[in-house]
N, C-alpha and C positions, 0 to 999 in steps of 0.2 A: 454525488454519493459514492463512497468507497468503503471497503471492508478490509479487515485484517483477520488472519486465522492461522492456526497451527498447520503444519504440513500434514495433510490428511492421509498418512500411511501409518502402519503399525511400527512405532519406534519408541525407544525409552532410554533414559540415563538415570543411574542411581546417584542420589546425593551422597557426597563424601566429605569428611572433615579434612582429609589429607590431599584431596584433589579438587582444586578450584574449578577445573573444567573436566568433569568426569566423562569417560568415553560414551559415545552414542552407539547403540546397537539396534539392529532391526529385530523386533521382538516377535514377529510372526510372519510366516510365509503366506503371501496373498497374491498368487499368480494372476488373478483376474482383477485385482485392485478394487475390491468391493467397497472398502472404506472411501477411497477416492471417488468412486462412482457415485456413492450416496451423497457425498459432500457436493459434488458439482451438479448433480441432479437438483439438489435443494437450491443452489445458487441460480440455476436456470429457471426454476419455478418461481423464485422470488423476484428476480430482476430481469429475466430474459437474456438474450444473447446480444453482443458477445460478452463472455467472461474473459477479462484481461488479467493474466497472472503476472505479477512482477515478483520474481524470486531473488532475494538479496543474500542468500547463503553463500559461503565461500565455495569457489569452484576448484581450488587447488590448495592443498595443505601438505606440509612435511609429514605430519602425523594426522592421518585422516580422521576427522570427526564429522564436521558439517557436510563434507563431501559425500559421505556415505548416504545420508538421508536426502541430500540434494539430488544426487544421481537417481535415487529410487523415485523421487517425486517427478523428475523429468521423464523417466521411463513410464510412470503411471499416466502422465499427460499424453505421451505419445501413444500409449495403448488405447486410452479412451478416445483419442481423436481418430483412431482407425475405425471406430464404430459410431461416429457422429457425422451428420451431414456437413458438407463444406461450410455452409453459411452459419452453422452453429458451433464450429470447432473452437476449442479453448485456445486462446491466443497467449502464448507463453513467451516471457522475456526474462532471461537470467542476467543479473547485474551484480558482479562481485564487489559489493560496497567496500569491504575491508581492503581488498587488493588495490582498488582505485584510490582510496583515501590515503594509502601509505606511499604512493609514488608521486614524486613532484611533477613528472611529465604529464600526469593525468589530473583532471579537474573533476572532483566528485560532484560538485554543484552543477556543473555544466552537463555531466552525464545524467544526473537525476532529472534535470530540466528537459533534456531530450526525450527521456523515457516518459516523463509526465505529459509532455506535449503529444507524444504518440498515443498514450493511453486515453487521454481526454478526447482526442480526435476520433478514437474508436467508439467511445460510448456516448459522446455528446453530453449535454446537460439540460436542466430544466430552465425555461424562462416563460413566464405567463404572457408577457406582451413584448416580444422582440421587435426591434425596429430595424436591425441589421442582421446579416448572417455572415459567417466566415466560411469561405469555400475550402475545398480540399487542398487547393494550391496556396491558401493563406490570404487570399484577397477578401476584402470587406465589401459586401454588396447589399443593397436595400433588400429587406425581407419581403417575400412575396405575400401580398394580402390574401391570395387565394387559400393559402395554408391556414390562415386565421379563420376565414369563412368556413372552410371545411371542418375545422375543429369545433366551431360553434354549431354547425349542422349535426355532427356526430354527438355532441353533448345533448342536444335537444332530442334526438331520436334514440339514443342508447340509454339515456337516463343517468349516465355517469360522466364525470368531468373529463374532457379531452382537451389537451392544450396544444398550441401550435408548435411548441418546441419542447421535446421531452428527452430525458436520458434513456438510452437503450443499453441494457446490460450493466456491468459493474466492473470496477477495477479492484482486484484482490491482491493485497500486498502481504508478504511474509518475509521474515528472516528466520533465525533458528528459534527465538523465543517471542517473536512478534512484538518487541518493545522498542529498543533504541533505534536501530536502523530503519525499522518500519515507521517510526514516528517521523523521521526526517524525510523519507520517501513520500509519505502521505502529505506532509507539509508542502513538498514540491508540487505534488499534484493539485493540492488545494490552491496554491498561488496561480498555477496555470489556468485552472477552471475559473477562478475569480477574475483574472485578467480577461478571459474570453467572455465571461458574463457581462462585464462592464462595457465591452465593445458592443455586444448585441443589444444592450439596453440603450445605447447611444451616449453613454457617459464618457467613454474614451474612444480614441481612434486607433489605438494599438493595444495588443493583448499583453505585451511585455511590461511587467510592473517593476519599478525600481525597488530593490531590496531595502533601501533606506527610507522608502515612503511611509507615511503614517498608517495607511491602510494595511500594508504588509507587516508593519510592526505590531499592529493590533492582532493580525492573523497569527503571527509568531507567538504572542502571549497566549492565545487560545490553544494552539497546538502544544505549547510547552505545558500548560496546565492540564490538558487532557492526558498528555504523555505521562506526567508525574502521577496522576491519579491511577492510571492503569498500571504503571510500574510499581507503585506502592502496594497495590492490591495483589499483584502477581509476583513481583520480585523482591519486595521488602525494602525498596529504596526508591528515590526519585530517578527520573530517566537519565541515561547517559547521552552523550553526543549532542548536547544542547549547543556546543560551540559551533557545530556545523550549521546551526540555524540562526542563533543570535550573536555569534561572533565573540563568545566569552573566551579570551585568550590570555596568555601570560601565566606566571606562576600561580596566581589565584585560581584561574580556571583549571589548571592541572591539579591543584590541591583538592578542589571540589570533586573532580573526576575520581581521584584516588579515594577520597572519603566515601563517595558513592559506591565504589567497588568493594570497599571493606564492609559497608552496610549490607550490600547484596550477598557477599560471600557468607557473612554471618547468618543472614536469613536463610540462605539455601542450605547451609551446613547444619544448622541447629534448630530451626523452627519450621522448615518446609515440610518435614515429615508429618507434623501435626496437621498442616493444611491438607496434605494428601489423604491422611486417614479420615479427616472430617468429610472430604468429598466422597 
């Protein structure tokens, strides 16, 4: 289970016909970060701790846009963590997706995989009848039947289902609009979780899945479809950055990306105000 969400501080950008990327401004002074506090309180009530934050906004820009809201978000998390018990602190990770993907010496897929592994290991995942478990060191060991018996005991006496392996907390991913970069990052987390789930069920002996395998291809199709639906509703076009997931490359892939950019620009410049007024 993972969620996406806008950066929970007061910020805004006005749509503009002449500016494809309008400036981002902090629209309200909030020294105690009440908006961020309300948001993370809701996540803790819904999912428990830890809340693992994966922040994909740009960490450096020649002309600052995303950096402005990204820095404020990080300050909000630092402020909130000063008032939270150690075991419930927000676990924050910043990954400049755009910077990494533009440099040949960096591998964005490897970076996302490392972050996904870290995040999934923090929250764990649900399994009704695990046969194996993955230790913190990565070793695969037989699952302790005493945990299964304890879960059955609690189910009988509490009157609510208790399972031997449950997810604790949630992974929260965001970029600036929670669309394209977020889609790819959530796919990486989904692949990591699926690989570990297959191990604990006894289907596989290793959690690392081949990107060319049929099960990963099916997962790719699901995430691409989900990303397109969310992007069409919010941005007016299908999702960008599919090439990072399903390897659409060459001139045709670039032309599709350009067409998507044109659709989104048109939607943001000419029709987005109607959506905002409707809300």
